[in-house]
C-alpha positions in Angstrom: 0.2 -0.3 -0.1 2.8 2.5 0.7 4.5 2.0 -2.4 1.3 2.0 -4.3 0.9 5.5 -3.0 4.3 7.1 -2.9 4.0 5.8 -7.0 0.4 7.7 -6.8 1.8 10.8 -6.0 4.9 11.1 -8.3 2.9 10.7 -10.9 0.9 13.3 -10.0 3.6 15.6 -9.8 5.9 15.0 -12.1 4.4 15.9 -15.4 4.4 19.7 -16.6 0.9 22.1 -16.4 -1.5 23.6 -18.5 -2.1 26.6 -17.3 -5.3 27.2 -17.6 -7.0 24.8 -15.5 -5.8 24.2 -11.9 -5.9 25.3 -8.1 -1.9 24.2 -7.7 -0.7 23.7 -4.3 2.7 25.5 -3.4 5.5 23.3 -2.7 5.0 21.4 -6.3 5.0 25.1 -8.3 8.7 24.1 -9.3 8.1 20.7 -10.4 4.6 21.6 -12.0 4.5 25.1 -13.1 7.0 27.3 -13.1 8.5 26.4 -16.6 5.0 27.3 -18.0 4.6 30.1 -16.1 8.0 31.6 -17.4 6.8 31.1 -20.8 3.1 32.9 -20.5 6.0 35.9 -18.8 6.2 35.2 -15.3 9.3 37.0 -14.1 9.5 35.3 -10.8 11.4 31.9 -9.7 9.2 29.4 -8.2 11.3 30.3 -4.8 10.0 33.8 -4.8 7.0 32.7 -5.0 7.2 29.8 -2.3 10.0 29.1 -0.8 9.3 26.6 2.6 12.6 28.5 4.2 12.8 31.7 2.9 10.2 35.3 2.9 8.4 34.9 -0.3 4.8 36.1 -1.4 2.7 33.2 0.4 3.5 35.4 3.9 1.8 38.4 2.1 -1.1 36.4 1.7 -3.6 35.4 4.8 -7.0 33.5 5.6 -9.7 36.6 6.5 -12.4 35.7 8.3 -13.7 32.3 8.3 -13.7 32.1 4.0 -12.0 34.8 2.2 -8.5 35.8 1.6 -6.3 38.8 2.2 -3.5 40.7 1.8 -0.8 42.7 3.4 -0.5 45.6 1.1 2.4 47.7 3.9 4.8 46.6 6.6 2.6 47.9 8.7 0.0 45.3 8.5 -2.4 46.8 6.1 -4.8 44.7 4.8 -7.1 44.8 1.7 -10.1 42.1 1.1 -13.0 42.3 -0.8 -16.1 44.7 0.6 -17.9 41.6 0.4 -15.5 40.1 3.0 -15.7 42.6 5.1 -19.2 43.2 4.9 -20.5 41.1 8.4 -17.8 43.2 10.5 -18.7 46.5 9.0 -22.5 45.5 9.1 -21.5 44.5 13.1 -19.7 47.7 14.0 -23.0 50.0 11.9 -25.8 51.0 13.5 -29.2 53.4 12.3 -26.4 56.4 13.9 -23.5 55.1 12.5 -24.5 53.2 8.6 -21.3 52.2 7.6 -22.8 49.8 5.3 -24.6 53.3 3.5 -21.9 55.8 4.1 -18.8 54.1 4.6 -16.2 54.3 7.1 -12.7 55.6 6.8 -10.3 55.9 9.3 -7.9 59.3 9.2 -5.2 57.8 11.9 -4.3 54.8 13.1 -6.3 56.1 16.4 -9.2 55.8 14.3 -9.3 52.5 13.3 -12.4 50.3 15.4 -11.7 46.9 16.6 -13.7 44.3 14.7 -15.0 42.0 16.9 -14.5 37.9 16.8 -12.1 38.9 13.5 -9.3 37.0 12.7 -6.3 36.5 10.0 -4.3 33.2 9.7 -0.7 33.1 8.2 0.6 30.2 6.5 4.0 29.8 8.0 4.8 26.0 6.7 3.6 23.5 4.3 4.2 20.0 4.3 3.7 17.0 2.2 3.0 14.2 5.4 1.3 11.6 2.6 3.9 8.8 3.8 2.9 9.6 7.4 -0.6 9.7 7.4 -1.2 6.0 5.0 2.3 4.9 4.5 1.1 1.5 7.6 -2.5 1.0 5.6 -2.7 -1.9 4.7 -3.3 -2.9 0.7 -6.9 -5.0 1.4 -8.0 -1.7 3.5 -11.7 -1.0 3.9 -13.0 2.6 3.9 -13.5 2.0 7.4 -10.3 0.5 8.4 -8.5 3.3 6.2 -10.2 5.6 8.2 -9.4 4.5 11.5 -5.8 4.4 10.8 -5.4 7.5 8.9 -7.3 9.5 12.1 -4.9 8.0 14.5 -2.0 9.5 12.2 -3.1 12.6 11.8 -3.8 13.2 15.1 -0.5 11.8 16.2 1.3 13.9 13.7 -0.8 16.8 14.7 0.8 16.5 18.2 4.1 16.1 17.2 4.0 19.2 15.3 2.3 21.0 17.5 5.2 20.2 20.2 7.7 21.3 17.5 5.9 24.8 16.6 4.3 26.1 19.9 2.0 29.1 19.5 1.0 27.5 16.0 -2.0 25.4 14.8 -1.8 22.2 12.7 -4.5 21.4 10.0 -3.6 18.5 8.0 -5.5 18.2 5.2 -6.2 15.4 2.5 -6.4 15.8 -1.1 -7.0 14.1 -4.4 -9.9 12.3 -2.3 -7.8 11.2 0.6 -4.7 9.9 -1.6 -2.6 12.8 -0.7 -2.1 14.6 2.6 -0.8 18.0 3.3 0.3 19.8 7.2 0.0 23.3 7.4 1.6 25.6 10.7 -0.5 28.6 11.0 -0.5 31.7 13.3 -3.5 33.4 14.1 -4.0 37.0 14.9 -7.2 37.7 16.3 -6.7 41.8 16.6 -8.4 43.2 13.0 -9.4 46.7 13.1 -11.3 48.2 10.2 -9.3 50.7 8.3 -11.8 52.0 5.7 -15.0 50.8 3.4 -16.3 52.4 0.7 -20.3 53.1 1.1 -22.6 50.0 -0.7 -23.2 52.3 -3.5 -19.7 51.3 -4.3 -18.4 48.6 -2.4 -21.9 46.8 -3.6 -23.0 48.5 -6.7 -25.0 46.5 -8.9 -26.1 44.2 -5.7 -28.1 40.8 -6.7 -28.4 41.9 -10.0 -25.0 42.1 -11.4 -23.9 39.6 -8.8 -21.5 36.5 -11.3 -22.3 38.9 -14.1 -20.1 40.7 -16.4 -19.5 43.3 -17.7 -19.1 44.7 -13.8 -18.5 48.0 -12.3 -17.9 47.0 -8.2 -15.7 48.6 -6.1 -15.7 45.5 -4.3 -12.7 46.0 -1.7 -12.3 47.0 1.9 -9.3 47.9 4.2 -8.3 46.1 7.6 -4.9 46.1 10.0 -3.3 43.4 11.4 -2.0 44.5 14.9 0.1 42.8 17.2 1.6 42.2 20.6 5.4 43.6 21.4 6.5 40.8 20.4 5.2 41.4 16.6 3.3 38.1 18.3 -1.0 37.2 18.5 -2.7 38.9 21.2 -5.8 39.4 22.2 -7.3 43.2 21.5 -5.7 45.8 23.6 -5.2 49.5 22.9 -1.5 49.0 23.7 -1.4 46.4 20.4 1.0 47.7 17.7 0.3 47.2 14.0 1.9 43.5 12.6 5.4 44.1 11.6 5.3 42.1 8.1 8.2 40.4 6.9 6.8 40.5 3.4 3.7 42.9 1.9 2.2 43.5 -1.9 4.1 45.9 -3.9 1.2 48.0 -5.9 1.7 48.3 -9.6 0.2 51.6 -11.2 0.4 49.9 -14.8 -2.7 48.1 -15.3 -3.5 46.0 -17.6 -3.7 44.6 -20.9 -4.9 42.0 -22.7 -2.9 38.8 -22.7 -0.9 40.2 -20.3 0.6 37.3 -17.2 -2.0 37.4 -14.6 -1.7 34.7 -11.5 -3.6 34.5 -8.2 -2.8 33.5 -4.7 -5.8 32.2 -2.1 -7.8 30.1 -0.3 -10.3 28.1 -2.6 -12.8 26.7 -1.0 -14.8 23.8 -2.5 -14.7 22.7 -5.9 -15.9 19.2 -7.1 -14.3 18.5 -10.5 -14.3 14.8 -10.0 -18.1 14.7 -9.6 -20.1 12.1 -10.9 -23.3 12.1 -13.3 -24.9 10.5 -10.6 -23.9 13.0 -8.3 -25.3 15.8 -11.2 -28.6 13.9 -11.4 -29.2 14.8 -7.2 -27.2 18.2 -7.7 -29.9 19.3 -10.7 -33.3 17.0 -9.5 -33.0 17.7 -5.5 -29.9 20.0 -3.5 -30.2 22.9 -5.9 -34.0 23.5 -6.6 -34.7 23.0 -3.0 -31.6 25.3 -2.0 -32.9 28.2 -4.7 -36.7 27.7 -3.6 -36.3 28.1 0.3 -33.5 30.7 0.4 -35.6 32.4 -2.2 -38.9 32.5 -0.1 -37.1 33.9 2.8 -34.9 36.5 1.0 -38.0 37.6 0.1 -39.5 38.4 3.3 -35.9 39.7 4.5 -36.0 42.2 1.7 -39.4 43.4 2.1 -38.8 44.1 6.0 -35.2 45.5 5.3 -36.6 48.2 2.8 -39.0 49.1 5.6 -36.7 50.2 8.1 -33.1 51.0 8.7 -32.9 49.2 11.5 -33.9 46.3 10.0 -31.6 46.9 7.2 -29.1 47.0 9.3 -29.2 44.2 11.1 -30.1 41.4 8.1 -28.0 43.0 5.0 -25.3 40.4 5.9 -27.6 37.2 6.7 -29.3 38.5 3.4 -26.2 38.6 1.3 -24.9 35.7 2.1 -27.9 33.5 2.1 -28.5 35.7 -1.9 -25.0 34.5 -3.2 -25.6 31.0 -2.9 -28.9 30.8 -3.8 -28.0 32.9 -7.1 -24.9 30.8 -7.6 -26.9 27.7 -7.4 -29.0 28.6 -10.3 -26.1 29.5 -12.1 -24.4 26.2 -11.4 -27.6 24.3 -12.8 -27.8 26.7 -15.5 -24.3 25.9 -16.6 -24.4 22.2 -16.2 -27.3 22.3 -18.3 -26.4 24.4 -21.3 -22.9 23.1 -21.2 -24.1 18.9 -21.3 -21.5 18.6 -18.6 -23.1 15.3 -17.5 -22.8 13.6 -21.6 -19.1 14.5 -20.9 -18.7 13.1 -17.2 -20.3 9.9 -18.2 -18.7 9.0 -21.4 -15.4 9.9 -19.0 -16.8 7.0 -16.6 -17.5 5.1 -19.4 -13.9 5.1 -20.3 -12.8 4.4 -16.6 -14.9 1.4 -16.4 -13.3 -0.2 -19.4 -10.2 0.6 -18.2 -10.7 -0.8 -14.4 -12.0 -3.9 -15.7 -9.3 -4.7 -18.2 -6.3 -3.3 -16.3 -6.9 -3.9 -12.6 -7.9 -6.2 -10.4 -11.2 -6.6 -8.5 -9.8 -6.2 -4.7 -7.9 -3.5 -5.6 -10.9 -1.4 -5.7 -11.6 0.6 -8.7 -13.7 -1.9 -10.8 -16.2 -1.4 -8.0 -15.6 2.5 -7.3 -18.2 4.0 -9.3 -21.1 1.7 -8.2 -20.3 2.6 -5.1 -20.9 6.3 -5.9 -24.1 5.1 -7.5 -25.3 3.2 -4.3 -24.7 6.1 -2.3 -26.8 8.6 -4.3 -29.5 6.0 -5.1 -29.6 5.2 -1.2 -29.6 9.1 -0.1 -31.9 10.6 -2.5 -35.3 11.3 -0.2 -33.4 10.9 2.8 -30.7 14.4 1.8 -34.2 15.9 0.2 -35.6 15.7 3.8 -32.4 16.4 5.0 -31.9 19.6 3.5 -35.2 20.9 4.0 -34.6 20.3 7.7 -31.3 22.4 7.2 -32.8 25.1 5.1 -36.0 25.6 5.8 -35.4 25.1 9.7 -32.0 25.5 11.4 -31.2 28.1 9.0 -33.9 29.9 8.3 -35.6 30.2 11.7 -33.5 32.1 13.9 -35.1 31.5 17.1 -33.8 27.9 17.3 -30.5 29.3 17.6 -30.8 30.7 21.3 -33.3 28.3 22.5 -31.0 25.3 21.3 -28.1 27.1 22.9 -29.6 25.8 25.7 -30.7 22.0 25.1 -28.8 19.1 27.0 -27.1 22.0 29.9 -27.9 21.5 33.8 -26.2 24.7 34.7 -24.7 27.6 33.5 -20.9 27.7 33.9 -20.0 30.9 32.7 -23.1 33.2 33.2 -21.9 36.6 32.0 -20.0 35.1 28.8 -23.2 33.4 28.0 -24.6 37.0 28.4 -22.3 38.6 26.2 -22.7 35.8 23.2 -26.7 36.2 23.4 -26.2 39.8 23.4 -24.7 40.4 20.2 -27.1 37.4 18.8 -29.9 39.6 19.4 -28.2 42.9 18.0 -29.0 41.4 15.2 -32.1 39.8 15.8 -35.7 41.2 14.9 -38.6 38.9 16.1 -41.6 40.5 13.7 -39.3 39.1 10.6 -38.5 35.7 12.2 -42.0 35.1 13.2 -42.9 36.0 9.0 -40.1 33.4 7.9 -41.1 31.0 10.1 -44.5 30.9 8.8 -43.8 30.5 5.6 -41.1 27.5 6.2 -43.5 25.6 8.3 -45.8 26.3 5.5 -43.6 25.1 2.4 -42.0 22.4 4.8 -45.4 20.6 5.5 -45.9 21.0 1.2 -42.4 19.0 0.3 -41.2 17.2 2.7 -42.5 13.4 3.0 -40.7 12.8 6.4 -42.0 15.4 8.8 -40.6 16.4 12.6 -43.2 15.4 14.9 -44.2 18.5 15.8 -46.5 18.7 12.9 -49.0 15.4 14.5 -48.2 15.8 18.0 -48.6 19.4 18.6 -49.6 21.7 14.9 -52.7 19.0 14.0 -53.9 17.8 17.7 -53.9 21.6 18.8 -54.0 23.8 16.2 -56.2 22.2 13.6 -53.2 21.8 11.7 -52.8 25.0 11.1 -49.3 26.1 11.0 -49.9 29.7 10.9 -51.8 29.9 14.2 -48.9 27.7 16.0 -45.9 29.8 15.0 -48.2 33.0 16.4 -48.0 30.9 19.8 -44.4 30.0 20.0 -43.8 33.7 19.0 -46.2 35.0 21.4 -45.4 33.3 24.0 -41.6 31.8 24.1 -39.1 33.8 26.2 -36.3 33.3 23.5 -37.7 35.9 21.1 -36.6 38.3 23.2 -32.9 39.2 24.5 -34.6 40.3 27.8 -36.3 37.1 28.7 -33.6 35.0 27.2 -30.9 37.2 29.6 -32.7 36.6 32.8 -33.5 33.0 31.9 -29.4 33.1 32.4 -29.6 35.0 35.7 -31.8 32.2 36.7 -31.1 28.8 34.9 -32.9 25.9 35.0 -33.7 22.9 32.9 -36.9 22.9 33.8 -37.7 26.5 33.0 -36.2 26.0 30.0 -37.8 23.0 28.7 -41.0 24.9 30.3 -40.8 26.8 27.1 -43.1 26.2 23.6 -40.2 26.5 21.8 -38.3 23.9 23.6 -40.8 21.0 22.1 -40.7 22.5 18.7 -36.7 22.8 18.8 -36.2 19.4 19.9 -38.5 17.8 17.5 -36.7 19.0 14.7 -33.0 18.7 16.0 -34.3 14.7 16.6 -35.2 14.4 13.4 -32.5 15.7 11.9 -30.1 13.6 14.0 -31.5 10.7 13.0 -32.1 11.4 9.3 -27.8 11.9 9.6 -27.5 8.7 10.8 -29.7 7.2 8.1 -27.2 8.7 5.5 -24.1 7.5 7.8 -23.5 4.0 5.6 -24.2 5.7 2.4 -21.1 8.3 3.1 -18.8 5.9 3.9 -19.7 4.1 0.5 -19.2 7.1 -1.1 -15.8 8.3 0.4 -14.3 4.7 -1.0 -15.8 4.9 -3.9 -14.1 8.4 -4.7 -11.4 7.4 -3.3 -10.5 4.6 -5.4 -12.1 6.9 -8.7 -9.8 10.0 -8.2 -6.8 7.0 -7.4 -8.0 5.3 -10.8 -7.9 8.2 -12.7 -4.8 9.4 -12.0 -3.1 5.8 -12.9 -5.6 5.6 -16.0 -3.6 9.0 -17.3 -0.7 9.0 -15.2 0.2 11.9 -18.2 -2.4 14.4 -17.5 -2.5 17.4 -15.2 -4.3 16.6 -12.4 -5.1 19.4 -10.0 -7.0 18.3 -6.4 -10.1 19.8 -5.8 -9.9 22.6 -3.8 -10.7 22.5 0.1 -9.6 26.2 1.5 -5.8 25.6 1.5 -3.8 28.0 -0.4 -3.3 27.7 -4.2 -2.0 29.5 -6.7 -3.9 29.9 -10.3 -2.2 31.9 -13.3 -3.2 32.2 -16.6 -3.9 35.5 -18.7 -6.2 39.0 -18.6 -8.6 38.1 -21.7 -11.9 38.9 -22.9 -14.6 36.2 -23.8 -17.6 35.7 -25.9 -20.6 34.9 -24.3 -22.8 34.3 -27.3 -22.4 34.1 -30.9 -22.1 37.9 -31.7 -21.4 39.3 -28.6 -17.8 40.2 -27.2 -16.9 41.6 -23.8 -14.1 43.4 -23.6 -11.9 42.3 -20.7 -11.9 45.7 -18.4 -14.7 48.2 -17.3 -14.6 51.8 -16.5 -16.1 54.6 -14.4 -18.2 55.3 -17.5 -20.1 52.3 -17.1 -20.6 53.1 -13.3 -22.6 56.4 -14.0 -24.1 54.9 -17.3 -26.0 52.0 -14.9 -27.5 54.4 -12.6 -31.2 53.5 -12.0 -32.9 55.6 -10.0 -36.1 53.2 -9.9 -33.6 50.6 -8.4 -32.0 52.3 -5.7 -30.8 50.2 -3.2 -28.6 48.2 -6.4 -28.0 51.3 -8.6 -26.8 54.6 -6.7 -24.4 56.7 -8.0 -22.5 58.9 -5.2 -22.6 62.3 -5.8 -19.1 62.9 -4.6 -18.5 60.3 -7.6 -20.2 62.1 -9.8 -18.1 64.9 -9.2 -15.1 63.4 -9.6 -16.7 61.6 -13.0 -17.6 65.5 -14.3 -14.3 66.9 -13.4 -12.0 64.2 -15.1 -10.5 64.0 -11.6 -8.3 60.6 -11.8 -5.2 61.9 -11.1 -2.6 59.0 -11.4 -4.7 56.0 -11.5 -6.7 56.5 -15.3 -5.2 54.3 -17.9 -4.0 55.2 -21.4 -6.7 56.0 -22.7 -7.2 58.4 -19.6 -10.6 56.1 -18.6 -10.8 55.1 -14.9 -10.3 51.5 -15.2 -12.6 49.6 -12.6 -12.9 45.9 -13.2 -10.8 43.6 -15.2 -10.7 39.7 -16.5 -8.5 37.0 -16.0 -8.4 33.2 -17.0 -7.5 32.0 -13.6 -9.3 29.2 -12.1 -10.7 30.1 -8.6 -13.8 29.6 -6.8 -15.5 30.8 -3.4 -13.0 31.4 -0.9 -10.5 33.1 -3.2 -12.5 36.4 -2.7 -10.1 38.9 -1.4 -7.4 36.9 -3.6 -4.9 39.3 -4.9 -4.2 39.1 -8.7 -0.9 39.8 -9.1 1.2 40.9 -12.6 4.6 38.9 -14.0 6.7 41.0 -11.0 4.2 39.8 -8.2 2.8 43.4 -8.0 -0.8 43.6 -7.0 -3.0 44.9 -9.8 -6.5 43.7 -8.5 -8.7 41.6 -5.9 -10.3 39.0 -7.7 -14.4 39.0 -5.8 -16.3 36.8 -8.6 -16.9 34.4 -11.5 -18.5 35.0 -14.8 -22.2 34.0 -15.1 -22.1 31.5 -18.3 -19.3 29.3 -16.6 -21.0 29.0 -13.4 -20.6 25.3 -13.9 -16.7 25.6 -13.5 -16.9 23.8 -9.9 -17.8 20.6 -11.2 -16.1 21.3 -15.0 -13.9 24.0 -15.8 -14.5 25.8 -19.1 -11.3 26.9 -20.7 -12.8 29.5 -23.0 -15.5 31.0 -21.2 -14.6 30.8 -17.6 -13.2 34.3 -15.9 -12.3 35.6 -13.0 -13.6 38.7 -11.8 -11.6 41.5 -10.7 -11.3 44.7 -9.1 -8.8 47.3 -10.5 -6.4 48.3 -7.8 -6.1 51.7 -9.5 -9.7 52.2 -8.6 -9.4 51.1 -4.9 -6.6 53.6 -4.8 -8.5 55.8 -6.7 -11.5 55.5 -3.9 -9.3 55.8 -1.0 -7.6 58.9 -2.0 -9.9 61.3 -4.7 -13.2 60.0 -3.3 -12.6 58.8 -0.1 -9.7 61.4 1.0 -7.5 59.1 2.8 -4.9 59.4 0.8 -2.9 58.9 4.4 -3.0 55.0 4.1 -1.0 55.4 0.5 2.1 56.5 2.1 2.7 53.9 3.8 2.4 51.8 0.7 4.9 50.8 -1.9 3.6 52.1 -5.5 5.5 51.5 -8.2 4.7 51.5 -12.2 2.6 54.3 -13.6 3.4 53.5 -17.2 4.3 49.6 -18.5 8.0 48.5 -17.3 
């Protein structure tokens, strides 16, 4: 088994790679990518991009929060990321009196920078291929249960060993290629992160849901934060005595801009792709999971949007929740559209048929390749209806009905260990809660769940039907009229005088228990099939690599640091249509729509600067102010905020989106169509300098160029 896996890993990293598709692992740039990168115009060595021993570009890239990327752009720990990545922190710091979402925020000195509670950034300090340590002692005949048991033990032992070697760091050991390869990441986490600047939503979220995933795009999707450290430049809890983090490596910022066919590369933390998805899983996505998500979220979002437009208070409370939900909602719409339009399922079926012929002709039955696809099919067939009901419980109840969260937070408790901490956490939660909105959502969710689920939680029969004549609206009114959990004051009072009996007496508790018990029941029913899937997937991926040893295989994204590279390129979305590779401020003015002020408002100051052509050194050679541009780099969610770098490794933009025509790209890369949308860094600097008057920030950055070098 050990020899087999080492040979498999070697075959995955020994050939030259194609640039367009691939989220490449940094330790293998020298072996796999750098020759092709240089042929395309890259002027850096692999060692300058990633070095295991010395400072490199990698050290300027961070995990921002829990799902985005950021980059350090000054020796004083200044950080760029997307506006939508900083959105939850901006929202949390906002109020009706200080509406930073609507009006933006700009510190005019470090003393004015605002601590962002709960926000962190993480630096990757070391990366190690630990495949032999994790799977080297797995017997060749091991089934999935034994495989997982041994690898789990090995991962824990190695994490403990590395934790002792790197005190103060956290250790992540992640699997790649379906469990056929493993890397360890040594991570340093900083928790004192402060908001420095953010444009108003009319710039940072210009176009709203209408333009999301679309090109041409005119969104200034950026925000500015700063990382702070203790006196030893190490991570420290927030303190007014902390100092800006002294960065060994930070990105220079280019004023050169981009031309068509320019080299571009992106380094960041892509979240999740499913390039090895089978046709069986595509059926499930198109017939069950995506339709469910699109419908349920669409129903909830309509209610949130109506209440947000009626009240500034509710708008601020629900801005981040709405944005997070609607982004994945529209992604699911585009994903289904792309998979069907681009005939992805048929291409997968052809690959599977070829794989099955190879496995039957060239491998032994006991090796597991012959039965890999049948295991995946058995998983999909066995979990279809269970998954449908489980998804409704998650989407319509656990993620949509907010009062379930504080109610469930007391579940199983006999006492409150730290009442003051519990009250602080609850107060933070209730800050962004509006009971009348939640009541409306709950009424709609209970109704659609009853209409669409085939295995309902017990409260429907035991309470709704018996006590309320089947009227779900009347039941919801009863809950929200009588439960303490829709009230911050009453919930905090329970903490002060807690007993399990008092909690259990609340009318929300039978409802919450019923939902959770059904969710646990269905989760247990899925587990045996999930193990079948993991074994089938692991063998299928390993088999594909053995079947095609000269192909450039890239591992699926899993929120570990990757590099992708390509060119600045336009594209043709349909017959007779050509999309240019960049947009300008002129397009912002043309898109202004008084009938849709929530999405297409243009700030008066921006209009003044445009009318005066006051673009400073940020204009391109044609005298235009660039806003966004396209590159054919391979990104996905998690890459939001990632730096787009030129051939010298200088910052030219911030990646923030993909394009509508290639939304199937997480399952099947589309080289002719797939594009990364990035905000041009010159627009970022223009907004900071000319619009916000925060030019003091530029003084600590290193700006280079201004014309093509």
